[in-house]
N, C-alpha and C positions, 0 to 999 in steps of 0.2 A: 489421450490417453498416457502418456509421460508424465502430463501434469497430474493425473489423478494417483499415478503410482508412486509419485513424490509427496503428494497429499493425504494418501490412505492409512497411514498410521497415525497422522493427526486426527483425520476424521473418526477413527476408533476411538481415540481419546475424547475427541469433542461428543461422541454419543455416551461415553461412560460419564463424563462430566456432566451433560443434561441429565440423565437419568439420577446421579446422585443429587444433583439440585432439585430435580422433582420430589425427591424423598427426603430432602432435607427439612426440618419443621422451621430453621433459622431462614432459609432461603425462601420459604414461603411467608415469612412476615418482612420481607425486603420491599422499600420503598420504590425501588427502580428495577425494570425487567432485567435478568441478564441477557448477555450479549447474544444475539443469534448467529450460532455456528451450523445451521441446518443444512447450510450448501456445502459442509464437509462431510456429509452423512453418505454419501454414494457419488458414483461417477456421473450419473444423469444428473442430479442436484447441482453438482460442481459446474457441469457444460452448461445447464441453465442459466446459475446465477451469472458466469462468465459472460453467457450472450446478453445478459439482460443488462447487466452492469458495465460491461466494459465493450463489448461489440458494437452495441447500438447507441454509444457516445463517443465519437470521433473526437480524436484530439484536436484542440483549438490552435489556431497559428498564433504565436505570440505577438503581440503589438510591436510597432516600431521600437518603444523606448525598451521592451524588453530584450529585443534582438539586440539591440545596441549597447545594452548593459553586459549580455553575454559576451559580445564580442570583446568589451574592453576587459573583462575579467579573464577571457581565455588568453587575451595579449599581455597580461601579468599589469594591467593597470586598476588603481583602485579608485573608488567613487570619489570624484571632485580631483581626480589627479591624472592629468593626460600622459604622464611617464610612466613607465615599468617599475614596479615596485624594487625596493633596494635587492630583496632576495632573489627575483628573477633576474636582475642586472647582473649580479655575484654569479648565477649559475651558468649565463652567457659567456 
């Protein structure tokens, strides 16, 4: 519900844009389709889109290399350097 309240104004603008594109002669000649913003048209459409695009696709676990890279960056190390960066060392 809160998400819809935050997206409602954008949804109204997306509907106006879609209608303007449907009415525009130049848009009818476009080689590529307009971006699909139909998920913002109403609360149910947004919930359905989120369910299909986000909820059904669990986050994957990072690989060992990705985890190691994140740990190095969070400790102030730069790639190829096992020592903390000079800026981080100065802040310590």
